[in-house]
C-alpha positions in Angstrom: 183.2 1.7 140.4 181.5 4.8 141.7 178.2 2.9 141.9 179.8 0.2 144.2 181.1 2.9 146.5 177.6 4.3 146.9 176.2 0.9 148.0 176.4 0.2 151.7 175.5 -2.9 153.5 173.5 -2.2 156.7 171.6 -4.5 159.1 167.8 -4.5 158.4 167.1 -3.6 162.1 169.2 -0.4 161.7 167.6 0.6 158.4 164.1 0.0 159.7 164.9 1.7 163.0 166.2 4.9 161.3 163.4 5.1 158.7 160.6 4.4 161.2 162.1 6.7 163.7 162.0 9.6 161.2 158.4 8.7 160.2 157.3 8.5 163.8 158.8 11.9 164.6 157.0 13.4 161.6 153.5 12.0 162.4 153.8 12.7 166.1 154.9 16.3 165.7 153.3 17.3 162.4 150.2 15.3 161.8 148.2 13.5 164.5 148.6 15.4 167.7 147.5 19.0 168.5 149.7 21.8 169.8 149.1 22.6 173.4 149.1 26.4 172.6 146.4 26.6 169.9 144.8 23.2 170.1 145.2 22.6 166.4 146.8 19.9 164.3 148.9 21.1 161.4 146.2 20.3 158.8 143.6 22.3 160.8 146.0 25.2 161.3 146.8 25.3 157.5 143.1 25.2 156.6 142.4 28.2 158.8 145.4 30.2 157.7 144.9 29.5 154.0 141.2 30.6 154.2 142.2 33.7 156.2 144.8 34.6 153.5 142.2 34.1 150.8 139.8 36.5 152.7 137.4 33.7 153.1 136.2 35.0 156.4 132.9 35.3 158.3 132.2 38.8 157.0 132.7 37.8 153.3 130.5 35.7 151.0 130.9 31.9 151.0 133.3 30.4 148.5 133.4 27.0 147.0 135.0 24.4 149.4 136.9 23.0 146.4 138.7 26.3 146.0 139.7 26.4 149.7 141.0 22.8 149.4 143.0 23.6 146.3 144.6 26.6 148.0 145.5 24.6 151.1 146.9 21.6 149.1 148.8 23.8 146.6 150.3 26.2 149.2 150.6 24.4 152.5 149.5 20.8 152.8 150.8 18.5 150.1 148.4 15.6 150.9 145.3 14.2 149.3 142.3 16.4 148.7 139.9 14.0 150.4 141.9 14.1 153.7 142.0 18.0 153.6 138.3 18.2 152.8 137.5 15.7 155.6 139.4 17.9 158.1 137.7 21.0 156.8 134.2 19.4 157.1 135.1 18.2 160.6 135.8 21.8 161.7 132.2 22.7 160.6 130.3 19.9 162.3 128.5 21.3 165.3 127.9 17.8 166.8 131.7 17.2 166.9 133.0 20.8 167.6 131.8 22.7 170.6 132.6 25.9 168.8 132.7 25.2 165.0 135.6 27.1 163.3 134.1 26.9 159.8 130.7 27.6 158.4 129.4 25.5 155.5 126.6 25.8 153.0 125.4 22.4 151.8 125.5 18.9 153.2 128.4 18.6 155.7 127.4 15.1 157.0 125.2 14.1 159.9 125.1 12.4 163.3 123.9 9.3 161.5 127.4 8.8 159.9 126.4 10.2 156.5 129.3 11.6 154.5 129.3 15.2 153.3 128.5 16.2 149.8 131.4 16.4 147.4 133.5 19.6 147.8 132.5 20.8 144.3 128.9 21.2 145.7 129.6 22.8 149.1 130.6 26.3 150.1 132.6 27.3 153.1 134.1 30.2 155.1 135.7 30.8 158.4 133.2 31.3 161.3 133.3 34.4 163.4 135.1 32.8 166.4 137.9 31.7 164.0 138.8 35.4 164.0 139.8 35.0 167.6 142.3 32.4 166.5 143.9 34.4 163.7 143.6 38.0 164.9 147.0 39.9 164.9 148.7 37.1 163.0 150.1 39.9 160.7 151.8 41.6 163.6 154.8 39.2 163.9 153.0 37.5 166.9 154.0 33.9 165.9 156.9 32.3 164.2 156.5 31.8 160.4 158.4 29.1 158.5 158.7 28.3 154.8 156.2 25.9 153.3 157.1 22.6 151.6 158.4 24.2 148.4 159.8 27.4 150.0 157.4 29.7 148.2 155.2 30.8 151.1 155.4 31.3 154.8 153.1 29.5 157.2 152.6 29.9 161.0 153.9 27.3 163.4 151.1 28.2 165.8 148.2 30.6 165.7 147.8 33.6 168.1 144.7 32.2 169.7 142.6 34.4 172.0 141.2 31.6 174.1 142.3 28.0 175.1 141.1 26.3 172.0 142.6 22.9 173.0 140.1 22.5 175.8 137.2 24.3 174.2 137.1 22.1 171.1 139.1 19.1 172.3 141.0 16.8 170.0 141.3 13.2 168.8 144.2 11.6 167.1 146.4 8.5 166.8 150.1 8.5 165.9 153.0 6.1 166.4 153.1 5.2 170.1 150.8 8.1 171.1 147.1 8.7 171.0 145.1 11.6 172.3 141.4 12.0 173.4 140.6 15.4 174.8 136.9 16.2 175.2 135.3 19.6 174.4 134.6 22.1 177.2 132.5 25.1 177.8 134.1 28.4 176.5 132.9 30.5 179.4 134.1 28.0 182.1 137.5 27.6 180.5 138.1 31.4 180.2 137.0 31.9 183.9 139.5 29.2 184.9 142.2 30.8 182.8 141.6 34.2 184.3 141.7 32.7 187.8 145.0 30.9 187.1 146.5 34.2 185.7 145.5 36.0 188.9 146.5 33.0 191.2 149.5 31.1 189.7 149.6 28.8 192.7 145.9 27.7 192.2 145.2 24.0 192.9 143.3 21.6 190.7 140.3 21.8 193.0 140.3 25.6 192.6 140.3 25.3 188.8 137.6 22.6 188.9 135.3 25.1 190.6 135.1 26.7 187.1 135.8 23.8 184.7 133.3 21.3 186.1 133.8 18.8 183.4 133.5 18.3 179.6 130.8 20.1 177.8 129.9 18.0 174.8 128.2 19.6 171.7 125.6 16.8 171.9 124.8 17.5 175.5 124.0 14.3 177.5 124.9 13.6 181.2 128.3 12.9 182.7 127.9 10.4 185.6 130.2 10.6 188.7 132.9 13.1 189.5 135.7 10.8 190.6 136.9 10.0 187.1 136.9 13.8 186.2 139.3 14.7 188.9 141.7 11.9 188.0 141.6 12.9 184.3 142.3 16.6 185.1 145.1 15.7 187.5 147.0 13.2 185.4 145.6 13.6 181.8 144.1 10.1 181.9 140.7 9.0 183.3 137.4 7.4 182.6 133.9 8.8 182.8 130.4 7.5 181.9 128.3 9.5 179.6 124.5 8.9 179.5 121.8 10.0 177.1 119.2 12.5 178.4 115.8 10.9 178.4 112.3 11.4 179.7 109.4 9.1 180.2 106.0 10.3 178.9 102.5 8.9 179.0 100.8 8.4 175.7 97.4 7.2 174.4 96.0 4.0 175.8 97.6 4.4 179.2 100.9 3.4 177.8 104.3 5.1 178.1 107.1 6.1 175.8 110.8 7.0 176.3 112.0 10.1 174.6 115.7 10.5 174.0 116.7 14.1 173.4 120.5 14.0 173.8 122.9 11.2 173.1 126.5 10.7 174.2 129.3 12.4 172.2 130.6 10.6 169.1 127.7 8.1 169.1 126.3 7.3 165.6 122.5 8.0 166.0 121.4 5.7 163.1 123.4 2.7 164.5 122.0 3.4 168.0 118.4 3.4 166.7 119.1 0.2 164.7 120.6 -1.6 167.8 117.5 -0.7 169.9 115.2 -1.9 167.2 117.2 -5.2 167.0 116.7 -5.7 170.7 112.9 -5.3 170.1 112.9 -7.6 167.1 115.0 -10.3 168.8 112.8 -10.1 171.9 115.8 -9.6 174.1 113.5 -7.7 176.4 109.7 -7.6 176.4 107.8 -4.4 176.4 109.1 -2.4 173.4 106.4 -1.8 170.8 108.3 0.5 168.4 111.5 2.5 168.0 111.3 5.7 165.9 113.9 8.4 165.0 111.9 11.6 165.1 114.8 14.0 164.7 114.0 17.1 162.6 115.1 20.7 162.3 113.9 21.4 165.8 116.4 18.9 167.4 117.2 15.3 168.1 114.4 13.0 169.3 114.3 9.2 169.5 111.0 7.8 170.6 110.8 4.3 172.2 107.1 3.4 172.4 106.3 0.8 175.1 103.6 -1.9 175.4 100.9 -1.5 178.0 102.1 -2.4 181.5 105.8 -2.3 180.6 108.2 -1.0 183.2 109.6 2.0 181.4 112.5 2.7 183.9 113.6 -0.9 183.9 113.6 -1.0 180.1 115.5 2.3 179.9 118.1 0.9 182.3 118.5 -2.2 180.1 119.0 0.0 177.1 121.6 2.1 179.0 123.5 -1.1 179.7 123.2 -2.8 176.4 123.4 0.0 173.9 125.3 3.2 173.3 122.7 5.2 175.3 125.4 5.1 177.9 129.1 4.9 177.0 132.5 5.1 178.6 134.6 8.1 177.6 138.3 7.7 178.2 140.4 10.9 178.7 143.9 10.6 177.3 145.0 14.2 177.1 148.2 14.2 175.0 149.5 17.3 173.2 152.7 18.7 171.7 154.4 20.9 174.3 157.7 22.5 173.2 158.0 20.0 170.3 157.5 17.0 172.7 154.3 14.9 173.1 153.2 15.0 176.8 150.3 13.7 178.8 148.9 16.9 180.4 146.4 17.8 183.0 144.0 20.8 183.2 146.4 23.2 185.0 149.3 22.3 182.5 147.1 23.1 179.5 146.0 26.4 180.9 149.5 27.4 182.1 150.9 26.6 178.6 148.2 28.6 177.0 148.9 31.6 179.3 152.6 31.4 178.5 151.7 31.5 174.8 149.2 34.3 175.2 151.7 36.4 177.0 154.3 35.9 174.3 151.7 36.8 171.6 150.6 40.0 173.4 154.3 41.1 174.0 155.2 40.5 170.4 152.1 42.3 169.2 152.8 45.2 171.5 156.4 45.5 170.3 155.1 45.5 166.7 152.6 48.2 167.5 155.3 50.2 169.4 157.7 50.1 166.6 155.0 51.2 164.1 153.9 54.0 166.4 157.4 55.3 167.0 158.1 55.2 163.2 154.9 57.2 162.6 155.7 59.6 165.4 159.1 60.3 163.9 157.4 61.3 160.6 154.8 63.4 162.4 157.4 65.3 164.3 159.4 65.9 161.1 156.3 67.2 159.3 155.4 69.5 162.2 158.9 70.9 162.3 158.8 71.4 158.5 155.6 73.4 158.8 157.3 75.8 161.2 160.1 76.5 158.7 158.1 75.9 155.6 159.6 78.7 153.5 163.1 77.7 154.2 162.4 74.1 153.4 160.7 75.0 150.1 163.6 77.1 149.2 166.1 74.3 149.7 164.0 71.8 147.8 163.6 74.2 144.9 167.3 74.6 144.7 167.8 70.9 144.5 168.1 69.0 141.2 166.1 65.9 142.0 164.3 64.1 144.9 167.4 62.4 146.2 169.4 65.6 146.3 166.4 67.4 148.0 166.2 64.7 150.7 170.0 65.0 151.3 169.9 68.8 151.4 167.0 69.2 153.8 168.6 66.6 156.1 171.9 68.5 156.2 170.3 71.9 156.6 167.6 71.1 159.2 168.7 67.8 160.8 165.8 65.7 159.5 166.1 61.9 159.6 166.0 60.0 156.4 162.5 58.8 157.1 161.3 62.4 157.9 163.1 63.8 154.7 161.2 61.2 152.6 157.9 62.2 154.1 158.6 65.9 153.5 159.6 65.7 149.9 156.6 63.4 149.2 154.2 65.9 150.8 151.3 67.0 148.6 150.6 70.7 148.4 147.1 70.5 150.0 148.8 69.3 153.2 150.3 72.7 153.7 147.0 74.1 155.1 146.6 75.2 158.7 143.9 72.4 159.2 146.4 69.7 158.4 148.9 71.1 160.9 146.3 70.9 163.6 145.6 67.2 162.6 149.3 66.4 162.8 149.5 67.9 166.3 146.5 65.9 167.4 148.0 62.7 165.9 151.3 63.4 167.7 149.5 63.6 171.0 147.6 60.4 170.3 150.8 58.6 169.4 152.6 59.8 172.5 149.8 58.4 174.6 149.9 55.0 172.7 153.6 54.7 173.0 153.5 55.3 176.7 150.8 52.6 177.0 152.9 50.1 175.0 156.0 50.8 177.0 154.1 50.4 180.3 152.7 47.1 179.1 156.1 45.8 178.2 157.7 46.9 181.4 154.9 46.0 183.9 153.7 42.4 184.2 150.6 43.5 186.0 149.5 45.7 183.1 150.2 42.8 180.7 148.0 40.5 182.9 145.2 43.1 182.8 145.4 43.3 179.0 145.1 39.5 178.7 142.2 39.4 181.2 140.5 42.2 179.2 140.8 40.3 175.9 139.7 37.0 177.4 136.7 38.7 179.0 135.7 40.2 175.6 135.8 36.8 174.0 133.7 35.3 176.8 131.2 38.2 176.5 130.8 37.8 172.7 131.0 34.0 172.3 130.2 32.5 175.7 127.1 30.3 175.9 125.4 28.1 178.5 126.6 24.6 179.4 125.0 21.8 177.4 126.3 18.7 179.3 124.9 18.0 182.7 127.4 16.9 185.4 125.7 14.5 187.7 126.9 13.0 191.0 124.8 9.9 190.3 126.8 6.7 190.0 127.1 4.9 186.7 125.9 1.6 188.2 122.8 0.4 186.5 120.3 -1.9 188.3 118.1 -4.0 186.1 115.3 -6.3 187.2 115.8 -9.0 184.5 112.5 -10.6 185.2 110.6 -7.4 184.5 112.1 -7.4 181.0 110.7 -10.9 180.2 107.2 -11.7 179.3 105.7 -14.1 181.8 104.3 -17.1 179.9 104.0 -20.8 180.5 106.2 -23.1 178.4 107.2 -26.7 178.3 110.9 -27.3 179.2 112.9 -30.4 178.5 116.5 -31.2 179.5 118.2 -34.4 178.5 120.9 -36.5 180.2 123.4 -35.8 177.3 122.8 -32.0 177.5 120.1 -31.0 175.1 117.9 -28.1 176.3 114.8 -26.5 174.8 111.5 -24.8 175.6 108.4 -25.1 173.5 105.0 -23.5 173.6 102.3 -25.5 175.4 100.4 -25.7 172.1 103.4 -27.4 170.3 103.9 -29.8 173.2 100.2 -30.8 173.5 100.0 -31.4 169.7 102.9 -33.9 169.7 102.8 -37.6 170.5 103.9 -38.9 173.9 107.2 -40.3 172.7 107.9 -37.5 170.1 110.4 -35.3 172.1 113.1 -34.9 169.4 115.9 -36.4 171.4 118.6 -38.5 169.6 118.5 -42.3 170.1 120.2 -43.3 173.3 119.5 -40.0 175.1 116.9 -39.8 177.8 114.9 -37.1 179.6 116.3 -35.8 182.9 113.8 -33.0 183.4 110.5 -32.2 181.8 108.1 -29.7 183.3 105.7 -26.8 182.4 107.4 -23.6 183.8 107.1 -19.9 183.6 109.6 -18.0 181.5 110.6 -16.2 184.7 111.9 -19.4 186.3 115.6 -20.2 186.7 117.2 -23.6 186.3 120.2 -25.3 188.0 121.6 -28.2 186.0 123.9 -30.5 187.9 126.4 -32.7 186.1 128.1 -35.9 187.2 131.4 -34.1 187.2 130.4 -31.8 190.0 129.5 -28.8 187.9 126.3 -26.8 187.8 125.0 -24.8 184.9 122.6 -21.9 185.4 120.0 -21.1 182.8 116.9 -18.8 183.0 114.0 -20.4 181.1 113.6 -17.4 178.9 117.2 -17.9 177.6 116.6 -21.5 176.5 116.2 -21.9 172.7 112.6 -21.9 171.7 111.7 -24.7 169.2 108.9 -27.0 168.2 108.5 -29.9 170.6 109.6 -32.4 168.0 112.9 -30.6 167.4 116.1 -31.6 169.2 116.9 -28.2 170.8 120.3 -26.7 171.6 123.2 -28.7 173.0 125.1 -27.3 175.9 128.4 -27.7 174.1 127.4 -24.8 171.8 127.9 -22.4 174.7 129.7 -24.4 177.4 132.6 -26.9 177.1 131.6 -30.2 178.7 133.7 -33.3 179.0 132.9 -36.2 176.7 131.5 -38.4 179.5 129.8 -35.5 181.4 126.1 -35.9 181.8 123.2 -34.0 183.4 122.0 -35.9 186.4 119.6 -33.5 188.2 117.7 -30.3 187.4 116.1 -27.9 189.9 113.8 -25.0 189.1 113.5 -21.8 191.2 111.2 -18.8 190.9 113.4 -16.8 193.2 117.1 -17.2 193.9 117.0 -15.8 197.4 115.5 -19.0 199.0 117.3 -20.4 202.0 117.8 -24.0 200.8 120.8 -26.3 200.5 121.9 -28.7 197.9 122.9 -32.1 199.2 125.7 -33.5 196.9 127.3 -37.0 197.2 130.1 -38.5 195.1 130.9 -42.2 194.3 134.3 -42.0 196.1 132.6 -41.4 199.5 132.3 -37.7 199.9 129.2 -35.6 200.7 128.4 -32.0 201.5 125.6 -29.4 201.9 125.9 -26.3 199.7 123.8 -23.2 200.2 121.9 -21.8 197.2 123.3 -18.4 198.2 126.8 -19.7 197.5 125.8 -20.9 194.1 124.5 -17.7 192.5 125.1 -17.2 188.8 128.3 -15.3 187.8 128.8 -12.8 185.1 130.1 -15.6 182.8 127.4 -18.1 183.5 126.5 -18.3 179.8 129.9 -19.6 178.7 131.3 -21.3 181.9 129.9 -23.8 184.3 130.0 -23.2 188.0 131.8 -25.6 190.3 129.4 -27.2 192.8 131.8 -29.7 194.4 135.5 -30.2 194.0 136.2 -33.8 193.0 138.9 -35.6 195.0 139.9 -37.8 192.1 139.7 -37.1 188.4 137.6 -40.3 187.7 135.2 -39.6 190.6 131.5 -38.8 189.8 128.6 -37.2 191.5 125.9 -39.9 192.1 123.0 -37.8 193.4 122.0 -34.2 194.2 119.0 -33.2 196.3 117.4 -30.1 197.7 117.1 -30.0 201.5 116.2 -27.4 204.1 119.1 -26.1 206.3 117.4 -27.3 209.5 116.1 -30.5 208.0 115.4 -33.5 210.3 115.7 -36.0 207.4 117.9 -39.1 207.5 120.1 -40.4 204.7 120.8 -44.0 203.8 123.8 -44.4 201.5 124.3 -47.7 199.5 127.6 -48.9 198.1 128.2 -51.2 195.2 129.3 -54.1 197.5 125.9 -53.8 199.3 126.8 -51.9 202.4 124.2 -49.4 203.7 124.8 -46.7 206.3 122.1 -44.5 207.9 122.5 -41.2 209.8 121.1 -37.7 210.2 121.8 -35.3 207.4 122.4 -32.7 210.1 125.8 -34.4 210.5 126.7 -33.2 207.0 128.2 -29.7 207.4 127.7 -26.8 205.0 130.7 -26.2 202.7 131.7 -23.7 200.0 131.4 -24.4 196.3 135.0 -25.2 195.9 135.2 -27.6 198.9 135.4 -31.4 198.6 133.1 -32.0 201.5 133.3 -34.6 204.3 133.4 -38.5 204.3 130.0 -40.0 203.8 130.9 -43.7 204.3 133.9 -45.8 205.1 134.5 -47.5 201.8 136.6 -50.6 201.1 139.3 -50.3 198.5 137.2 -52.0 195.7 133.9 -50.4 196.7 132.1 -47.2 195.7 128.9 -45.3 196.5 126.0 -46.1 194.2 123.4 -43.7 195.5 121.4 -42.6 198.6 117.8 -42.2 199.7 116.4 -39.6 202.0 114.0 -40.7 204.8 111.6 -38.7 207.0 112.0 -40.1 210.6 108.2 -39.7 211.2 107.5 -42.1 208.3 110.4 -44.5 208.9 108.2 -47.5 209.6 106.2 -46.9 206.4 109.2 -46.3 204.0 110.4 -49.0 201.7 113.8 -49.3 200.0 114.0 -51.1 196.6 117.3 -52.1 195.0 118.3 -53.8 191.8 121.5 -55.9 191.4 123.7 -56.4 188.4 122.4 -59.9 188.0 118.8 -58.6 187.5 117.5 -59.3 191.0 115.0 -57.0 192.7 114.8 -56.7 196.5 112.7 -54.5 198.7 112.8 -54.1 202.5 111.8 -51.7 205.3 114.1 -48.7 205.8 114.2 -49.3 209.6 116.2 -52.5 209.0 119.2 -50.2 208.7 120.3 -49.2 212.1 121.1 -45.5 212.6 124.8 -44.7 213.3 127.1 -41.7 212.9 128.5 -40.4 209.6 131.4 -42.1 207.9 130.8 -45.6 209.2 131.0 -48.6 207.0 127.4 -49.7 207.6 125.7 -53.1 207.3 125.3 -55.5 204.5 121.9 -55.6 202.8 122.6 -58.6 200.5 123.9 -62.0 201.3 127.4 -62.4 200.1 127.9 -65.3 197.7 131.1 -67.1 196.9 130.5 -67.2 193.2 129.1 -64.2 191.2 127.9 -62.3 194.3 125.1 -59.7 193.9 126.2 -56.1 193.6 123.9 -53.0 194.0 123.3 -51.1 190.8 120.5 -48.7 191.7 118.2 -47.9 194.7 114.9 -46.1 195.3 112.7 -45.3 198.3 108.9 -45.2 198.3 105.8 -46.0 200.3 103.5 -48.9 199.7 102.1 -50.2 196.4 104.3 -48.3 193.9 105.2 -49.0 190.3 108.9 -49.0 189.7 110.6 -48.8 186.3 113.9 -50.5 185.6 115.9 -49.3 182.5 118.5 -51.7 181.1 121.7 -51.1 179.0 119.7 -52.1 175.9 117.2 -49.3 176.6 114.5 -51.7 177.6 112.0 -50.7 180.3 110.8 -53.3 182.8 107.9 -52.4 185.0 107.8 -53.8 188.6 104.8 -53.6 190.8 106.1 -53.5 194.4 102.9 -55.1 195.9 103.8 -58.3 193.9 107.1 -58.8 195.8 107.6 -59.7 199.4 109.5 -57.6 201.9 112.9 -59.2 202.5 115.2 -59.2 205.4 118.7 -57.8 205.4 120.3 -61.1 204.2 118.1 -62.0 201.3 119.1 -61.4 197.7 115.6 -60.7 196.3 113.9 -62.1 193.2 115.1 -62.2 189.6 113.1 -59.8 187.4 115.4 -59.4 184.4 117.0 -61.8 182.1 120.3 -60.0 181.7 121.3 -62.2 178.7 118.4 -61.1 176.5 117.3 -57.8 178.1 120.6 -56.3 179.1 122.2 -55.2 182.4 120.1 -53.0 184.7 121.2 -49.4 184.7 118.6 -47.4 186.7 115.6 -47.7 189.0 113.0 -45.1 189.4 109.4 -44.6 190.5 106.8 -44.3 187.8 107.0 -44.2 184.0 110.3 -42.7 182.7 108.4 -41.3 179.7 106.7 -37.9 180.0 103.0 -37.9 180.8 100.4 -35.4 179.6 97.9 -36.1 182.3 
């Protein structure tokens, strides 16, 4: 029955809320976040205090780290020995702590991420500066509480002599809170603290004249000052930290980059590995070797370059693509009056000064009480010396010590403490010399007591004492700044072409989206038809190009894909290559219809783009520059009016071109006008009407004509019935844009001819017709007469046996090696 009464039914939300709430409070206040006053987490404070109690200080021999860990775990910190040892080692690592609080003998890890030796092998002791954290802790300067098993007392905070939170920084993650406080320079922080003590209304700008920024133990360079002010104002901000480097000339008229300082908390071994991977993967050309030359004299990473390499450009690339330059995010959260708070620079220094004043006042009260108690005894002894014979007589008449104390107190008005001192007096102390020493000690005590009382009653004297102690710490432990604060911006400019080796390669791009580049040797050693493409696919673009060239791939869905040649997959010529779908999502029916190559992207040229639903536009190359996401996302070149519309042709034209355009529709209408009538539009625009289409009609393609050669230009077309017709371009009268145009085929009542493809050319050309069954029919234009507008041409294809015509182009569709 009693058991049932103890069982309570509670909602899961309530149980979880209560339990997690208690857990969160514990890890926030007593594990992961530092105290704003001494800058220490509980485990760090317990490590320092336990080692101090064990006399494991800087002026004593080293002791086994395992012994320190055992004392800490047994007396103050009931957690795993590995976590305690990890925290102890962290306090000794001079690449993580600006002022290490522990000295270690043995392996305490490295910047390469190596772990320390086991604690049974290493030795440790407090460093000299730790004395500044623990000094006067025995003078009731801080609150002491019982430990976990109520057998020992431990401090809730240490009586630190300098703002340790800023000097050594802190990193931690708890429930709902995280902290990231960088280390700072001891001298700068103390100067700012003294200034704030003298000028309580000091502004942030005043304090930043002293604290210029973080001072990382690993040095490096902080770029830009805007993020620093925001961080010191609000407690949250972002800065860029860059490695310190030099470029040196070496043998063979080559250069090498020497890295002497790396950003804070960067793993050196992984950094070197990443740079070497960039070399091996040939992400950039010009790096010959990457070496870690770090030794006892200091950090050194050598990046040896090839002859003629642009050292500064390669260095900029490494800044951008490795941890030679990193972002550091300030998130200055600390426990202030048992509450986690995001704090700025002035708040931290003000809280420290509040704590320091409290410590000095408590210490002074302790010293005052001790001095007054000693003075009381000294005064009693001096008075006893004056009446020594009478005192001895009373003591000799007493039965025991207790009665002697009582008797001399009653006879001579001694206090209990004075009576105790007198009856405990040794005989040799009755000499005249000792009396003189007592008088001198009394004068010294009177002087000290007066100083203590003045300090407690006068805030200016208190401030002077704090300034004196801070200045003494600065004098003994101050050292020059290691991290350089630069006003240079963090923006990195890279000449991508300078990072790529300039070599000639053969490039192939297919209609279905296969891309590849091959060495000229591989291409020349392959057969003419051996290009590796799957059956049914065909070549859209094939050319010998420099690796510094950039490609624009236009699709029939109005998209354009940007690719530098050096980023195309390098394969043997007989291999298929890489499909665009591995990087960019294309629709199932989306195909590559035209490819353009550019050596420079600052050319003033326009793309002429026409769609089958009767829209056309000019688009500047400048408005089609690659975006940051060009590798994974296509760029829109023209907005399609209808979902089922397609781009029929793309050409490159000059902005002031005098060319004319002739558009052909499926129903055999042709319209001719100047391309200057086609306005320039943005990438997301639909464009303007190119031709006035009938409801059942659509644009097949267009041809471009130079007016000066109009009389010489021929237009050839192929119909769906397999008929070929050619005629002079000047048969089409020039009109204005968006007209319906004129018929170029005679309309038949039964099975009329419809235009499938068109091409323009001069005299005596060879045309190649491709059919739906992948057959290629060659047409020599000099074997066919020039027709008028109303003729339907001559049949050249048996559509029953050879398939329907699909395309018409000049020359052989297969690649030529001539």
